[in-house]
N, CA, C and O atoms as a Maestro MAE file, in Angstrom:
{
 s_m_m2io_version
 :::
 2.0.0
}

f_m_ct {
 s_m_title
 :::
 protein
 m_atom[232] {
  # First column is atom index #
  i_m_mmod_type
  r_m_x_coord
  r_m_y_coord
  r_m_z_coord
  i_m_residue_number
  s_m_chain_name
  s_m_pdb_residue_name
  s_m_pdb_atom_name
  i_m_atomic_number
  :::
  1 25 151.672 92.329 88.947 1 A "MET " " N  " 7
  2 3 151.100 93.499 88.332 1 A "MET " " CA " 6
  3 2 149.773 93.849 89.007 1 A "MET " " C  " 6
  4 15 148.914 92.983 89.179 1 A "MET " " O  " 8
  5 25 149.609 95.092 89.381 2 A "GLU " " N  " 7
  6 3 148.399 95.532 90.053 2 A "GLU " " CA " 6
  7 2 147.281 95.752 89.037 2 A "GLU " " C  " 6
  8 15 147.514 96.262 87.941 2 A "GLU " " O  " 8
  9 25 146.075 95.363 89.413 3 A "ALA " " N  " 7
  10 3 144.921 95.517 88.526 3 A "ALA " " CA " 6
  11 2 144.559 96.989 88.378 3 A "ALA " " C  " 6
  12 15 144.712 97.778 89.311 3 A "ALA " " O  " 8
  13 25 144.080 97.340 87.203 4 A "ASN " " N  " 7
  14 3 143.606 98.692 86.931 4 A "ASN " " CA " 6
  15 2 142.082 98.683 87.064 4 A "ASN " " C  " 6
  16 15 141.367 98.425 86.096 4 A "ASN " " O  " 8
  17 25 141.598 98.966 88.266 5 A "TRP " " N  " 7
  18 3 140.170 98.923 88.553 5 A "TRP " " CA " 6
  19 2 139.492 100.164 88.002 5 A "TRP " " C  " 6
  20 15 140.055 101.258 88.038 5 A "TRP " " O  " 8
  21 25 138.271 99.988 87.489 6 A "ARG " " N  " 7
  22 3 137.486 101.130 87.021 6 A "ARG " " CA " 6
  23 2 136.058 101.013 87.531 6 A "ARG " " C  " 6
  24 15 135.499 99.924 87.657 6 A "ARG " " O  " 8
  25 25 135.498 102.165 87.816 7 A "LYS " " N  " 7
  26 3 134.144 102.243 88.354 7 A "LYS " " CA " 6
  27 2 133.258 102.922 87.321 7 A "LYS " " C  " 6
  28 15 133.724 103.775 86.566 7 A "LYS " " O  " 8
  29 25 131.996 102.553 87.284 8 A "ALA " " N  " 7
  30 3 131.058 103.153 86.346 8 A "ALA " " CA " 6
  31 2 130.966 104.658 86.563 8 A "ALA " " C  " 6
  32 15 130.970 105.133 87.699 8 A "ALA " " O  " 8
  33 25 130.883 105.396 85.474 9 A "SER " " N  " 7
  34 3 130.798 106.855 85.577 9 A "SER " " CA " 6
  35 2 129.514 107.287 86.267 9 A "SER " " C  " 6
  36 15 129.459 108.384 86.824 9 A "SER " " O  " 8
  37 25 128.494 106.464 86.243 10 A "ARG " " N  " 7
  38 3 127.215 106.800 86.885 10 A "ARG " " CA " 6
  39 2 127.171 106.432 88.364 10 A "ARG " " C  " 6
  40 15 126.133 106.596 89.005 10 A "ARG " " O  " 8
  41 25 128.241 105.953 88.899 11 A "SER " " N  " 7
  42 3 128.219 105.505 90.296 11 A "SER " " CA " 6
  43 2 127.920 106.650 91.247 11 A "SER " " C  " 6
  44 15 127.340 106.423 92.309 11 A "SER " " O  " 8
  45 25 128.294 107.864 90.900 12 A "ASP " " N  " 7
  46 3 128.004 109.008 91.769 12 A "ASP " " CA " 6
  47 2 126.510 109.283 91.855 12 A "ASP " " C  " 6
  48 15 126.037 109.827 92.853 12 A "ASP " " O  " 8
  49 25 125.761 108.911 90.816 13 A "GLU " " N  " 7
  50 3 124.302 109.073 90.837 13 A "GLU " " CA " 6
  51 2 123.658 108.117 91.830 13 A "GLU " " C  " 6
  52 15 122.533 108.346 92.274 13 A "GLU " " O  " 8
  53 25 124.355 107.064 92.173 14 A "ASN " " N  " 7
  54 3 123.857 106.029 93.086 14 A "ASN " " CA " 6
  55 2 124.336 106.248 94.509 14 A "ASN " " C  " 6
  56 15 124.192 105.353 95.341 14 A "ASN " " O  " 8
  57 25 124.885 107.377 94.808 15 A "GLY " " N  " 7
  58 3 125.446 107.591 96.129 15 A "GLY " " CA " 6
  59 2 126.749 106.836 96.325 15 A "GLY " " C  " 6
  60 15 127.165 106.591 97.458 15 A "GLY " " O  " 8
  61 25 127.395 106.465 95.223 16 A "GLY " " N  " 7
  62 3 128.678 105.772 95.313 16 A "GLY " " CA " 6
  63 2 128.577 104.265 95.424 16 A "GLY " " C  " 6
  64 15 129.601 103.584 95.480 16 A "GLY " " O  " 8
  65 25 127.356 103.723 95.457 17 A "HIS " " N  " 7
  66 3 127.181 102.268 95.537 17 A "HIS " " CA " 6
  67 2 127.402 101.684 94.157 17 A "HIS " " C  " 6
  68 15 126.595 101.888 93.250 17 A "HIS " " O  " 8
  69 25 128.477 100.970 94.005 18 A "CYS " " N  " 7
  70 3 128.830 100.500 92.672 18 A "CYS " " CA " 6
  71 2 129.770 99.310 92.773 18 A "CYS " " C  " 6
  72 15 130.291 98.987 93.840 18 A "CYS " " O  " 8
  73 25 129.966 98.674 91.634 19 A "ILE " " N  " 7
  74 3 130.997 97.661 91.518 19 A "ILE " " CA " 6
  75 2 132.129 98.248 90.698 19 A "ILE " " C  " 6
  76 15 131.956 99.239 89.989 19 A "ILE " " O  " 8
  77 25 133.285 97.623 90.808 20 A "GLU " " N  " 7
  78 3 134.434 98.001 89.997 20 A "GLU " " CA " 6
  79 2 134.844 96.781 89.187 20 A "GLU " " C  " 6
  80 15 134.677 95.642 89.622 20 A "GLU " " O  " 8
  81 25 135.386 97.042 87.999 21 A "LEU " " N  " 7
  82 3 135.833 95.984 87.106 21 A "LEU " " CA " 6
  83 2 137.309 96.149 86.801 21 A "LEU " " C  " 6
  84 15 137.837 97.261 86.806 21 A "LEU " " O  " 8
  85 25 137.971 95.032 86.537 22 A "ALA " " N  " 7
  86 3 139.374 95.053 86.121 22 A "ALA " " CA " 6
  87 2 139.627 93.860 85.221 22 A "ALA " " C  " 6
  88 15 138.979 92.821 85.346 22 A "ALA " " O  " 8
  89 25 140.573 94.018 84.316 23 A "ASN " " N  " 7
  90 3 141.004 92.896 83.485 23 A "ASN " " CA " 6
  91 2 141.885 91.983 84.318 23 A "ASN " " C  " 6
  92 15 142.795 92.436 85.012 23 A "ASN " " O  " 8
  93 25 141.606 90.715 84.239 24 A "ALA " " N  " 7
  94 3 142.431 89.690 84.881 24 A "ALA " " CA " 6
  95 2 142.776 88.679 83.797 24 A "ALA " " C  " 6
  96 15 142.112 88.647 82.761 24 A "ALA " " O  " 8
  97 25 143.785 87.861 84.005 25 A "PRO " " N  " 7
  98 3 144.112 86.863 82.989 25 A "PRO " " CA " 6
  99 2 142.903 85.977 82.672 25 A "PRO " " C  " 6
  100 15 142.403 85.261 83.540 25 A "PRO " " O  " 8
  101 25 142.446 86.034 81.431 26 A "ALA " " N  " 7
  102 3 141.343 85.205 80.921 26 A "ALA " " CA " 6
  103 2 140.009 85.461 81.615 26 A "ALA " " C  " 6
  104 15 139.098 84.640 81.508 26 A "ALA " " O  " 8
  105 25 139.875 86.574 82.318 27 A "ALA " " N  " 7
  106 3 138.630 86.838 83.038 27 A "ALA " " CA " 6
  107 2 138.463 88.339 83.271 27 A "ALA " " C  " 6
  108 15 139.359 89.141 83.006 27 A "ALA " " O  " 8
  109 25 137.285 88.682 83.775 28 A "ILE " " N  " 7
  110 3 137.011 90.030 84.258 28 A "ILE " " CA " 6
  111 2 136.842 89.913 85.767 28 A "ILE " " C  " 6
  112 15 136.063 89.091 86.250 28 A "ILE " " O  " 8
  113 25 137.567 90.732 86.502 29 A "ALA " " N  " 7
  114 3 137.465 90.727 87.963 29 A "ALA " " CA " 6
  115 2 136.422 91.758 88.379 29 A "ALA " " C  " 6
  116 15 136.362 92.852 87.816 29 A "ALA " " O  " 8
  117 25 135.610 91.410 89.357 30 A "ILE " " N  " 7
  118 3 134.550 92.279 89.865 30 A "ILE " " CA " 6
  119 2 134.710 92.368 91.375 30 A "ILE " " C  " 6
  120 15 134.958 91.365 92.044 30 A "ILE " " O  " 8
  121 25 134.564 93.600 91.914 31 A "ARG " " N  " 7
  122 3 134.608 93.768 93.365 31 A "ARG " " CA " 6
  123 2 133.661 94.899 93.776 31 A "ARG " " C  " 6
  124 15 133.217 95.685 92.939 31 A "ARG " " O  " 8
  125 25 133.367 94.966 95.044 32 A "ASP " " N  " 7
  126 3 132.531 96.009 95.624 32 A "ASP " " CA " 6
  127 2 133.378 97.258 95.821 32 A "ASP " " C  " 6
  128 15 134.417 97.202 96.478 32 A "ASP " " O  " 8
  129 25 132.949 98.383 95.261 33 A "SER " " N  " 7
  130 3 133.745 99.606 95.374 33 A "SER " " CA " 6
  131 2 133.841 100.103 96.816 33 A "SER " " C  " 6
  132 15 134.776 100.828 97.155 33 A "SER " " O  " 8
  133 25 132.899 99.728 97.658 34 A "LYS " " N  " 7
  134 3 132.938 100.143 99.066 34 A "LYS " " CA " 6
  135 2 133.880 99.281 99.901 34 A "LYS " " C  " 6
  136 15 134.201 99.627 101.038 34 A "LYS " " O  " 8
  137 25 134.325 98.150 99.333 35 A "ASN " " N  " 7
  138 3 135.194 97.227 100.051 35 A "ASN " " CA " 6
  139 2 136.313 96.753 99.119 35 A "ASN " " C  " 6
  140 15 136.364 95.571 98.777 35 A "ASN " " O  " 8
  141 25 137.206 97.652 98.706 36 A "PRO " " N  " 7
  142 3 138.225 97.285 97.725 36 A "PRO " " CA " 6
  143 2 139.218 96.220 98.196 36 A "PRO " " C  " 6
  144 15 139.884 95.596 97.370 36 A "PRO " " O  " 8
  145 25 139.325 96.008 99.487 37 A "GLU " " N  " 7
  146 3 140.220 94.970 100.010 37 A "GLU " " CA " 6
  147 2 139.503 93.641 100.179 37 A "GLU " " C  " 6
  148 15 140.111 92.645 100.571 37 A "GLU " " O  " 8
  149 25 138.203 93.627 99.882 38 A "GLY " " N  " 7
  150 3 137.399 92.415 100.044 38 A "GLY " " CA " 6
  151 2 137.578 91.443 98.894 38 A "GLY " " C  " 6
  152 15 138.493 91.587 98.083 38 A "GLY " " O  " 8
  153 25 136.705 90.457 98.827 39 A "PRO " " N  " 7
  154 3 136.832 89.408 97.810 39 A "PRO " " CA " 6
  155 2 136.569 89.937 96.404 39 A "PRO " " C  " 6
  156 15 135.901 90.953 96.209 39 A "PRO " " O  " 8
  157 25 137.112 89.218 95.444 40 A "GLU " " N  " 7
  158 3 136.908 89.512 94.026 40 A "GLU " " CA " 6
  159 2 136.236 88.309 93.379 40 A "GLU " " C  " 6
  160 15 136.493 87.161 93.740 40 A "GLU " " O  " 8
  161 25 135.383 88.595 92.428 41 A "LEU " " N  " 7
  162 3 134.753 87.555 91.631 41 A "LEU " " CA " 6
  163 2 135.388 87.607 90.252 41 A "LEU " " C  " 6
  164 15 135.382 88.658 89.611 41 A "LEU " " O  " 8
  165 25 135.940 86.485 89.783 42 A "HIS " " N  " 7
  166 3 136.564 86.421 88.462 42 A "HIS " " CA " 6
  167 2 135.634 85.644 87.532 42 A "HIS " " C  " 6
  168 15 135.359 84.462 87.742 42 A "HIS " " O  " 8
  169 25 135.158 86.340 86.498 43 A "VAL " " N  " 7
  170 3 134.198 85.771 85.560 43 A "VAL " " CA " 6
  171 2 134.890 85.600 84.208 43 A "VAL " " C  " 6
  172 15 135.462 86.561 83.693 43 A "VAL " " O  " 8
  173 25 134.852 84.397 83.618 44 A "PRO " " N  " 7
  174 3 135.446 84.223 82.298 44 A "PRO " " CA " 6
  175 2 134.851 85.224 81.299 44 A "PRO " " C  " 6
  176 15 133.664 85.543 81.366 44 A "PRO " " O  " 8
  177 25 135.673 85.707 80.389 45 A "ARG " " N  " 7
  178 3 135.236 86.743 79.450 45 A "ARG " " CA " 6
  179 2 133.958 86.385 78.681 45 A "ARG " " C  " 6
  180 15 133.068 87.230 78.582 45 A "ARG " " O  " 8
  181 25 133.830 85.164 78.130 46 A "PRO " " N  " 7
  182 3 132.581 84.843 77.417 46 A "PRO " " CA " 6
  183 2 131.347 84.920 78.317 46 A "PRO " " C  " 6
  184 15 130.293 85.391 77.889 46 A "PRO " " O  " 8
  185 25 131.476 84.466 79.544 47 A "ALA " " N  " 7
  186 3 130.352 84.529 80.487 47 A "ALA " " CA " 6
  187 2 130.036 85.982 80.846 47 A "ALA " " C  " 6
  188 15 128.868 86.336 81.010 47 A "ALA " " O  " 8
  189 25 131.058 86.819 80.969 48 A "PHE " " N  " 7
  190 3 130.836 88.231 81.286 48 A "PHE " " CA " 6
  191 2 130.108 88.926 80.133 48 A "PHE " " C  " 6
  192 15 129.223 89.750 80.363 48 A "PHE " " O  " 8
  193 25 130.483 88.591 78.888 49 A "ARG " " N  " 7
  194 3 129.787 89.166 77.731 49 A "ARG " " CA " 6
  195 2 128.313 88.760 77.732 49 A "ARG " " C  " 6
  196 15 127.441 89.585 77.455 49 A "ARG " " O  " 8
  197 25 128.032 87.493 78.041 50 A "ARG " " N  " 7
  198 3 126.633 87.041 78.109 50 A "ARG " " CA " 6
  199 2 125.889 87.758 79.233 50 A "ARG " " C  " 6
  200 15 124.734 88.148 79.061 50 A "ARG " " O  " 8
  201 25 126.541 87.932 80.380 51 A "LEU " " N  " 7
  202 3 125.938 88.622 81.508 51 A "LEU " " CA " 6
  203 2 125.563 90.052 81.142 51 A "LEU " " C  " 6
  204 15 124.437 90.481 81.391 51 A "LEU " " O  " 8
  205 25 126.494 90.789 80.554 52 A "THR " " N  " 7
  206 3 126.210 92.187 80.211 52 A "THR " " CA " 6
  207 2 125.156 92.284 79.118 52 A "THR " " C  " 6
  208 15 124.350 93.215 79.127 52 A "THR " " O  " 8
  209 25 125.141 91.346 78.176 53 A "ALA " " N  " 7
  210 3 124.101 91.342 77.142 53 A "ALA " " CA " 6
  211 2 122.735 91.091 77.765 53 A "ALA " " C  " 6
  212 15 121.750 91.717 77.376 53 A "ALA " " O  " 8
  213 25 122.671 90.177 78.731 54 A "ALA " " N  " 7
  214 3 121.400 89.897 79.404 54 A "ALA " " CA " 6
  215 2 120.926 91.104 80.201 54 A "ALA " " C  " 6
  216 15 119.731 91.399 80.223 54 A "ALA " " O  " 8
  217 25 121.846 91.805 80.855 55 A "ILE " " N  " 7
  218 3 121.476 92.992 81.626 55 A "ILE " " CA " 6
  219 2 120.950 94.087 80.695 55 A "ILE " " C  " 6
  220 15 119.951 94.740 80.994 55 A "ILE " " O  " 8
  221 25 121.624 94.274 79.583 56 A "ARG " " N  " 7
  222 3 121.173 95.298 78.621 56 A "ARG " " CA " 6
  223 2 119.809 94.971 78.064 56 A "ARG " " C  " 6
  224 15 119.023 95.872 77.772 56 A "ARG " " O  " 8
  225 25 119.520 93.693 77.913 57 A "GLY " " N  " 7
  226 3 118.233 93.268 77.345 57 A "GLY " " CA " 6
  227 2 117.099 93.294 78.346 57 A "GLY " " C  " 6
  228 15 115.937 93.168 77.961 57 A "GLY " " O  " 8
  229 25 117.406 93.452 79.613 58 A "ALA " " N  " 7
  230 3 116.365 93.417 80.660 58 A "ALA " " CA " 6
  231 2 115.545 94.688 80.702 58 A "ALA " " C  " 6
  232 15 114.636 94.810 81.523 58 A "ALA " " O  " 8
  :::
 }
 m_bond[231] {
  # First column is bond index #
  i_m_from
  i_m_to
  i_m_order
  :::
  1 1 2 1
  2 2 3 1
  3 3 4 2
  4 3 5 1
  5 5 6 1
  6 6 7 1
  7 7 8 2
  8 7 9 1
  9 9 10 1
  10 10 11 1
  11 11 12 2
  12 11 13 1
  13 13 14 1
  14 14 15 1
  15 15 16 2
  16 15 17 1
  17 17 18 1
  18 18 19 1
  19 19 20 2
  20 19 21 1
  21 21 22 1
  22 22 23 1
  23 23 24 2
  24 23 25 1
  25 25 26 1
  26 26 27 1
  27 27 28 2
  28 27 29 1
  29 29 30 1
  30 30 31 1
  31 31 32 2
  32 31 33 1
  33 33 34 1
  34 34 35 1
  35 35 36 2
  36 35 37 1
  37 37 38 1
  38 38 39 1
  39 39 40 2
  40 39 41 1
  41 41 42 1
  42 42 43 1
  43 43 44 2
  44 43 45 1
  45 45 46 1
  46 46 47 1
  47 47 48 2
  48 47 49 1
  49 49 50 1
  50 50 51 1
  51 51 52 2
  52 51 53 1
  53 53 54 1
  54 54 55 1
  55 55 56 2
  56 55 57 1
  57 57 58 1
  58 58 59 1
  59 59 60 2
  60 59 61 1
  61 61 62 1
  62 62 63 1
  63 63 64 2
  64 63 65 1
  65 65 66 1
  66 66 67 1
  67 67 68 2
  68 67 69 1
  69 69 70 1
  70 70 71 1
  71 71 72 2
  72 71 73 1
  73 73 74 1
  74 74 75 1
  75 75 76 2
  76 75 77 1
  77 77 78 1
  78 78 79 1
  79 79 80 2
  80 79 81 1
  81 81 82 1
  82 82 83 1
  83 83 84 2
  84 83 85 1
  85 85 86 1
  86 86 87 1
  87 87 88 2
  88 87 89 1
  89 89 90 1
  90 90 91 1
  91 91 92 2
  92 91 93 1
  93 93 94 1
  94 94 95 1
  95 95 96 2
  96 95 97 1
  97 97 98 1
  98 98 99 1
  99 99 100 2
  100 99 101 1
  101 101 102 1
  102 102 103 1
  103 103 104 2
  104 103 105 1
  105 105 106 1
  106 106 107 1
  107 107 108 2
  108 107 109 1
  109 109 110 1
  110 110 111 1
  111 111 112 2
  112 111 113 1
  113 113 114 1
  114 114 115 1
  115 115 116 2
  116 115 117 1
  117 117 118 1
  118 118 119 1
  119 119 120 2
  120 119 121 1
  121 121 122 1
  122 122 123 1
  123 123 124 2
  124 123 125 1
  125 125 126 1
  126 126 127 1
  127 127 128 2
  128 127 129 1
  129 129 130 1
  130 130 131 1
  131 131 132 2
  132 131 133 1
  133 133 134 1
  134 134 135 1
  135 135 136 2
  136 135 137 1
  137 137 138 1
  138 138 139 1
  139 139 140 2
  140 139 141 1
  141 141 142 1
  142 142 143 1
  143 143 144 2
  144 143 145 1
  145 145 146 1
  146 146 147 1
  147 147 148 2
  148 147 149 1
  149 149 150 1
  150 150 151 1
  151 151 152 2
  152 151 153 1
  153 153 154 1
  154 154 155 1
  155 155 156 2
  156 155 157 1
  157 157 158 1
  158 158 159 1
  159 159 160 2
  160 159 161 1
  161 161 162 1
  162 162 163 1
  163 163 164 2
  164 163 165 1
  165 165 166 1
  166 166 167 1
  167 167 168 2
  168 167 169 1
  169 169 170 1
  170 170 171 1
  171 171 172 2
  172 171 173 1
  173 173 174 1
  174 174 175 1
  175 175 176 2
  176 175 177 1
  177 177 178 1
  178 178 179 1
  179 179 180 2
  180 179 181 1
  181 181 182 1
  182 182 183 1
  183 183 184 2
  184 183 185 1
  185 185 186 1
  186 186 187 1
  187 187 188 2
  188 187 189 1
  189 189 190 1
  190 190 191 1
  191 191 192 2
  192 191 193 1
  193 193 194 1
  194 194 195 1
  195 195 196 2
  196 195 197 1
  197 197 198 1
  198 198 199 1
  199 199 200 2
  200 199 201 1
  201 201 202 1
  202 202 203 1
  203 203 204 2
  204 203 205 1
  205 205 206 1
  206 206 207 1
  207 207 208 2
  208 207 209 1
  209 209 210 1
  210 210 211 1
  211 211 212 2
  212 211 213 1
  213 213 214 1
  214 214 215 1
  215 215 216 2
  216 215 217 1
  217 217 218 1
  218 218 219 1
  219 219 220 2
  220 219 221 1
  221 221 222 1
  222 222 223 1
  223 223 224 2
  224 223 225 1
  225 225 226 1
  226 226 227 1
  227 227 228 2
  228 227 229 1
  229 229 230 1
  230 230 231 1
  231 231 232 2
  :::
 }
}
């Protein structure tokens, strides 16, 4: 099954420099939108929730 990648709606404000996210089994997959064939980082869901909470709090 192919991943359904999504990019932040604000990525166009950044000149297109963004990451993309996708649901993966038991994790969130992250990749560079400028290099979609490149490596992916798979972060367990609880760790991803902590990461996004920390970013929002910064």
